[in-house]
Each structure stands twice: as C-alpha cells, then as structure tokens.
C-alpha positions in Angstrom: -3.8 20.5 -9.9 -1.4 17.7 -9.7 -1.4 13.9 -9.2 -0.5 13.0 -5.6 0.3 9.3 -5.2 0.7 7.5 -1.9 2.0 4.1 -0.9 -0.1 2.7 1.9 1.8 0.4 4.2 4.2 2.1 6.6 3.5 5.3 4.7 -0.1 6.3 5.3 -0.5 3.8 8.1 1.9 2.8 10.8 2.4 -0.8 9.9 2.0 -3.3 7.0 -1.6 -4.2 6.4 -0.7 -7.3 4.3 1.4 -8.8 7.2 -1.2 -7.7 9.8 -4.1 -9.4 7.9 -2.1 -12.6 8.0 -1.5 -12.2 11.7 -5.2 -11.5 12.2 -6.1 -14.8 10.4 -3.6 -16.6 12.8 -5.0 -14.9 15.9 -8.6 -15.8 14.9 -7.6 -19.4 14.3 -8.6 -19.2 10.7 -5.3 -20.5 9.4 -2.8 -22.9 11.0 -0.9 -20.8 13.5 2.6 -22.3 13.4 3.0 -22.8 9.6 1.2 -19.6 8.5 2.9 -17.4 11.1 6.4 -18.6 10.2 5.8 -18.2 6.4 4.1 -14.8 6.9 7.1 -13.5 8.9 9.6 -14.8 6.3 7.8 -13.2 3.4 7.7 -9.9 5.3 11.4 -10.2 6.0 12.1 -10.9 2.3 10.0 -7.8 1.4 12.1 -5.5 3.7 15.3 -6.9 2.3 14.3 -6.5 -1.3 14.3 -10.3 -2.0 10.6 -11.0 -2.1 9.3 -13.5 -4.7 6.0 -11.7 -5.2 4.3 -14.5 -7.0 5.0 -17.0 -4.3 3.9 -14.5 -1.7 0.6 -13.9 -3.5 -0.1 -17.6 -3.8 0.4 -17.8 -0.1 -1.5 -14.7 1.0 -4.5 -15.1 -1.3 -5.1 -18.8 -0.7 -7.2 -18.2 2.5 -9.6 -16.1 0.4 -10.4 -19.2 -1.6 -11.3 -21.3 1.4 -14.2 -19.2 2.8 -17.4 -17.7 1.5 -17.1 -14.0 0.6 -19.7 -13.0 3.2 -17.6 -14.5 6.0 -14.5 -12.9 4.6 -16.1 -9.5 4.5 -17.2 -9.9 8.1 -13.7 -10.8 9.2 -12.3 -7.9 7.1 -14.6 -5.4 8.8 -13.4 -6.6 12.2 -9.8 -6.3 11.0 -10.3 -2.7 9.9 -11.9 -1.6 13.2 -9.7 -3.6 15.6 -6.4 -3.5 13.8 -6.2 -0.8 11.2 -8.0 2.2 12.7 -5.6 2.4 15.6 -2.7 2.6 13.0 -4.1 5.7 11.2 -1.6 8.5 11.4 -3.1 11.9 12.1 -0.3 13.7 10.1 -1.1 11.4 7.2 -4.8 12.3 7.3 -3.8 15.9 7.4 -1.3 15.5 4.5 -4.1 13.9 2.4 -6.4 16.8 3.2 -3.7 19.4 2.2 -3.4 17.8 -1.2 -7.2 17.7 -1.5 -7.4 21.5 -0.7 -4.8 22.1 -3.4 -7.2 20.5 -5.9 -4.9 17.5 -6.5 -6.0 14.1 -7.7 -5.2 11.5 -5.0 -4.2 7.9 -5.8 -3.0 5.1 -3.6 -0.9 2.4 -5.3 0.1 -0.6 -3.2 1.3 -4.2 -3.6 -1.1 -5.3 -0.9 -4.1 -6.9 -2.5 -7.3 -4.9 -3.1 -9.4 -7.1 -0.8 -7.4 -5.9 2.2 -6.6 -2.3 1.1 -9.9 -1.0 -0.5 -11.6 -0.3 2.9 -8.4 1.2 4.3 -8.1 3.6 1.4 -11.7 4.7 2.0 -10.8 5.7 5.5 -8.6 8.4 4.0 -11.4 9.5 1.6 -9.3 8.6 -1.4 -11.3 7.4 -4.4 -8.5 6.0 -6.7 -6.7 2.8 -5.8 -4.3 0.6 -7.8 -3.5 -2.7 -6.1 -2.9 -6.3 -6.9 -6.3 -7.8 -7.7 -7.5 -11.2 -6.4 -9.3 -13.3 -8.9 -13.1 -13.6 -8.3 -15.1 -16.2 -10.3 -18.5 -17.7 -9.8 -19.1 -15.9 -6.6 -15.9 -16.8 -4.8 -12.2 -15.9 -4.7 -10.0 -18.4 -6.4 -6.7 -17.7 -4.6 -5.2 -16.5 -7.8 -4.6 -12.9 -8.9 -5.5 -11.0 -12.1 -2.8 -9.4 -14.3 0.5 -8.2 -12.9 1.4 -8.0 -9.3 1.3 -4.3 -8.3 4.9 -4.4 -7.0 8.1 -2.7 -7.8 8.2 -2.2 -11.7 4.6 -3.5 -11.7 3.5 -0.3 -9.9 4.9 1.7 -12.8 3.0 -0.5 -15.3 -0.2 -0.1 -13.3 0.2 3.7 -13.1 1.0 4.0 -16.8 -2.1 2.0 -17.7 -4.2 4.1 -15.4 -2.8 7.4 -16.9 -3.8 6.3 -20.4 -7.4 6.0 -19.2 -7.5 9.2 -17.2 -7.0 12.9 -17.7 -4.0 13.0 -15.4 -0.3 13.2 -16.1 2.9 13.0 -14.2 3.5 16.8 -14.6 4.3 18.1 -11.1 3.3 14.7 -9.7 4.1 13.5 -6.2 4.8 10.0 -4.8 5.1 9.3 -1.1 6.7 6.0 0.0 8.7 4.4 2.8 10.2 1.6 0.8 13.2 1.0 -1.4 10.9 -1.4 -3.3 9.2 1.7 -4.7 12.4 3.3 -6.2 11.2 2.5 -9.8 8.0 4.6 -9.3 9.7 7.2 -7.1 12.1 7.8 -10.0 9.2 8.5 -12.4 7.5 11.4 -10.6 8.6 15.0 -10.4 8.3 15.1 -6.6 9.5 11.9 -4.9 9.1 12.1 -1.1 10.6 9.5 1.2 8.3 9.0 4.2 9.9 7.5 7.3 12.1 5.6 4.9 13.9 2.3 5.3 17.7 2.6 5.3 18.2 1.9 1.6 15.6 4.4 0.6 17.0 7.0 3.0 20.5 6.7 1.6 19.1 7.0 -2.0 17.0 10.0 -1.0 19.9 11.7 0.7 22.1 11.1 -2.4 19.4 12.3 -4.8 18.4 15.2 -2.5 14.8 14.1 -2.3 12.8 15.4 0.6 12.6 13.1 3.7 9.6 13.5 5.9 8.0 11.8 8.9 4.3 11.2 9.5 4.9 9.5 12.9 6.0 12.5 15.0 2.5 13.9 15.5 3.1 16.9 13.1 2.0 17.1 9.5 5.0 18.3 7.4 4.0 21.0 5.0 7.2 22.7 3.8 7.7 20.4 0.9 4.3 21.5 -0.5 5.2 25.2 -0.7 6.1 25.1 -4.4 
C-alpha cells in the first residue's frame, strides 16, 4: 500500500475548474461580465507563467461566494458540475485512479482550487481524501475569505505534511501526479513524481530529472509506470 496523490486541474480533468467556475459565473450573469472575465483570464495567465499572487486571486475568486446564500450557490455548483465538469472527465484518469485503488493504495487529491468548487469533482472519482484551499464559512454564509494557508506551491507541501501527521500514511513509495511546474515543490517530495501532460517548464524538469511523463488525454490509460 502506498499513498497516491493527484493534482486535479489539467491532471485528472481536461481543464482548470477554478477558471471554468469563474467563466460559469460570467455566462450565467452572476458576476459582471467584462470586469470579471478580464480579471479571471489574467489570473489564469499568471498561474500558467508562475507569477500568480495567490492571495489576490483568492480574494477575487472567493468574493462571489459571499454575495449569495449557500443554497443558491450549491444549486449553481450542481449545474456547473453536470454541465461543465462531467464532459471534462478523462476516462484514462478514471482508470488510473481505479488501478491505484486495486493496488490498495490510499488516494488523495491536493489542489489549489478551493474546496467549494473541488469537493464534488473529487467525489466523481470516488476519492475520499481532499486537501484544498478552504473558504471561510461563518454564521451560515461564506465570508469571501479563506482559512489557513492557500494550498498552493509550497503550501501544498505544508498541507500534506499536516495531513500525514494525523494519518497512518507516509511518503514511502508515494506517488504524485501533476501537470504544472507550480507543483515542483511537492513533486520533489514524493518517491514517484509523475508529470501528466505537463506544461513546458515541468516537462523540461521531468526530462532532466528522468521522471516519467504520461498522458491521460490520448484515450489510453498508461500503466507501465505502475509496474514496480
């Protein structure tokens, strides 16, 4: 038994759920189209280039949660999952998750995207353990703030180390699957770092470090890297 850790966006699913949630809010007229769409695109571009100010982004992305009742938010989220996320599920990703389950591994998703957005997505994969940036919830409403550290870059390492202290798991023979150079701090901590459809920076690093590089977008579940 080992710990198999997965990034979510552009790893298990074929797009970025954080960005898509913002676009969903724009398309439904829930937020101002021009201002929100422009800011959402810029933050996503910053993320891809490794220059994202995560606190500024979270202040931006969590604010809409504070403006509506949770019941309405949950209704929108359910529509978002069915209309936007389900079509992005990658069959090879579902099969990879199942292969780890059959090995008896413990599965964990760790993502910078906030828990409000990601919790139902992770459930689609049948994964019970999720570490994600947590929106603050007080007196029956979201406040627009977040609790603790952002689960991003080195923050993912901190989240994982805290989780390990309260579990029976360890990083012995552990796996981490990610597409992004932003996850290099955590990829460097596990015994089996796997680059999944990686961005250019991560691909270069993986090639230099001789990490396996796999694709979950070609319709075939890669399995060779698990034969060890």
